[in-house]
Residue, then its C-alpha position, 0 to 999 in steps of 0.5 A: x333230180x326229177x323224181x318219177x312216180x309210177x301211175x301218178x307220173x302219167x296223170x294230167x292236172x285235170x286228173x289230179x283235180x278229179x281225184x282230189x274232188x272225188x276223195x273229198x266228196x267221199x269223205x264228206x259224204x261218209x261223214x254225213x252218213x255217219x252222223x245221220x246213222x248215229x242220230x236217235x230217231x227222236x232227234x230226226x223227228x224233232x228236226x222234221x217238226x222244226x222244218x214243218x213249223x218254220x218252213x212249211x213250204x219246204x216240208x210240203x215240197x218234200x212230202x207231196x208227190x211232184x207228178x203222181x203217187x207212183x213216185x212215193x209207192x213203196x212196193x211193187x204192189x202199190x205201183x199196181x194198185x195205183x191203176x184203179x184196181x184194174x190189175x191184181x198182183x200176186x207175190x210168189x216165193x221161189x226156193x232156188x237150189x242153193x236155198x235163196x228165196x226169190x220173190x216173183x210178182x204176177x200181174x193179172x188184169x181184172x178189167x175188160x180189154x181196152x185194146x190198149x196199144x194193140x193196133x199201133x203201127x210198127x215204126x221201122x226204117x225211119x231215120x235213125x231206126x233200123x230193123x232186120x226181120x228174120x221171122x220167116x226162118x222161125x215157124x210158130x210152135x204148135x201148141x196142144x189146146x188140151x194142155x195149154x193155158x194162157x201164154x206166159x211172159x217173164x220179165x227180168x230187171x237189170x243190174x242194181x234194179x228190181x221188178x219195180x222198173x217195169x211198172x213205174x211209167x206215169x202213163x198206163x199204156x207205157x207199162x209193158x206188164x200192164x199192156x201184156x196183162x191187158x192182152x191176156x198174157x200171164x205176166x210174171x216179173x222176177x227179182x234176182x237174189x239180193x235185191x229189195x224183194x229177195x233178201x231171204x235165205x233158208x240158212x243165211x241172214x242178209x247181214x252175213x257176208x256169205x249171203x252176198x257171195x254170188x255173181x252172175x254165175x249164180x244168177x244164171x245157174x240158179x235164179x233164172x232156171x229155178x224161177x222158170x221151172x216154178x212158173x211152168x209147173x204152176x201154170x201148166x205151160x210147156x214154155x214161156x217168153x222171156x224178156x230181159x232188160x240190161x243185166x236181165x239179158x245177160x241172165x238170158x244169154x248165160x242161162x240159155x248157153x249153159x242149160x240146154x234144157x232151158x232152151x226148150x222151156x223158152x220159146x222166145x228171148x227178147x233182149x232190151x238193151x242187151x249187155x254182155x260185153x260193155x265197152x267201158x265207162x265214159x270217163x277215162x279215170x273211172x274206166x281205169x278204176x273199173x279195169x283195176x284188180x278186184x281187190x281194189x274194188x273190194x277195198x272200196x265197197x266191201x264184200x256186201x252191197x255196193x252203191x249204198x250212198x245212192x239209196x242213202x241220198x235218195x232218202x235225204x234229198x228231194x226228188x228234183x235234186x235227186x234227179x239232177x244227181x242221177x243225171x249228172x252221175x250217168x252223164x259222167x259215167x256213161x255219157x248219157x244225156x237222158x233227153x229221151x225221158x221226160x222230166x216228169x217221168x224221171x221224177x217217178x222212175x228214179x225213185x224206183x231205180x236202185x235196189x241192192x245186189x252184191x259187190x261180187x256181181x259188180x266185180x264180175x261186170x268189171x272183169x267182163x269189161x276188162x277182158x272184153x269177153x262174156x265170161x264166168x266169174x274169175x275166182x283166180x286173178x292172174x298170179x303173175x306180177x305183170x302181163x305182156x302181150x307175148x306172154x301166155x296166161x296162167x289160166x283162162x276163165x270159161x266163157x259163156x258158150x252163147x253160140x250154143x243157144x237154140x232159143x229164138x232171139x230178138x234184140x233191141x239196142x240203142x246206138x247211143x248206149x255205151x253199155x251195148x257192144x253190138x258188134x261183139x255181141x252179134x259175133x257171139x250169137x248163133x244166126x239167124x236172129x229172129x229180129x233186130x231193131x236199133x234206134x240210133x238216138x236211144x240210150x240204155x234206160x230209154x228201153x223202159x222209160x223213153x217217151x214214145x216207147x209205146x209206138x217204137x218198141x211195144x208193137x214189135x214186142x207184141x208181134x214177136x210174142x204173138x208169133x211164138x205163142x199162136x192164138x188158138x180159137x179155144x183161148x182167144x175171146x174178144x181179142x184176148x186170151x181166155x183165162 
């Protein structure tokens, strides 16, 4: 008699191989992590001394930067200090309405203006690059010279990232915050709750499960608007320009859609690799896991931080090997080839790629992928045992009303990016959009680290910011804004 087992009966032999390999890998990886965790520090020091004594070439290879000291810079301040003291970095703490302490970095240029990347031609309508320019529909806002100071720009990182992603390009002119600061803008970089810079709370400890009980909802309702209010109050500006990457764009779309007052405080929203309704993951087996019930995700990752193994192996293996691991993983998960980022850049960038967030935020993204809708967190998964196409659902989580956004928006996306579903995104946004640029060969991470970004994307960003932040004679000195 043939025995049919649900789910397993529908898996191919290759799927079984992948499942067995994945289980073995997780068991092996967990075993190594446990051993390393319980080892006393003096034993680890003895192992390091043994390697240094008998394998000095290996020890030097592990400690010496492969490209430049940006690779080993441990904080955002160290990344900024790398550039010969041409810039200063301030750290500010913003208290959110629900009492998280959010770290915000501010970059100030201390050198004379070098005209860095100011007059680059905008590359458009070339093979694989398409532009839709509707700036004529958006006349510049009129600013009062008596009250306005330098135009303010706020940059926000993506999922499992921190502000460091914006400042680890190995060429000075390819770091967007440095370029903007050199041109005289007042540049700020946000950090979402839970990442390496924002793990403080007035009442909770990061060791508490309750500290990690947040999703995109809280980031949109508290983090972004509270940070913007803090910056505008401190600088005396009436509005600012917001630039988001990946999840940073999702924060922009969600916050602006539910907070109409915020639309008056953001004069332009630039979305790099906008992520609101990702299609799914490249590998069908992992994609099926993503679309599983939240309880399965919590069972595997717990209730605090996901992907701790990525940060663990970053410390355990050499940067070249870590680059290979990350490249293999993103190719497996998203189908990315990574050909637009140089090997030298990867050696530096990947060391600053990951930063903690909550498992609940990961579950929220999985819910969005499963439903195909940019919606708020579903606290009540379906109580029905199964679902049919003809059945009526028992509850509907509210969608983020993105069509209500009145802030002008500019979108930059890659045609080879599985995390960007531009058809669904454009359908959910008001028209017209101020600017759209698509680059067929680009993937997700290319919009912060790709070779040629200073020619293909930065000139557009500068033009857009200048359009919505008109330069007055009072604040324009020697080609840049005054203090």
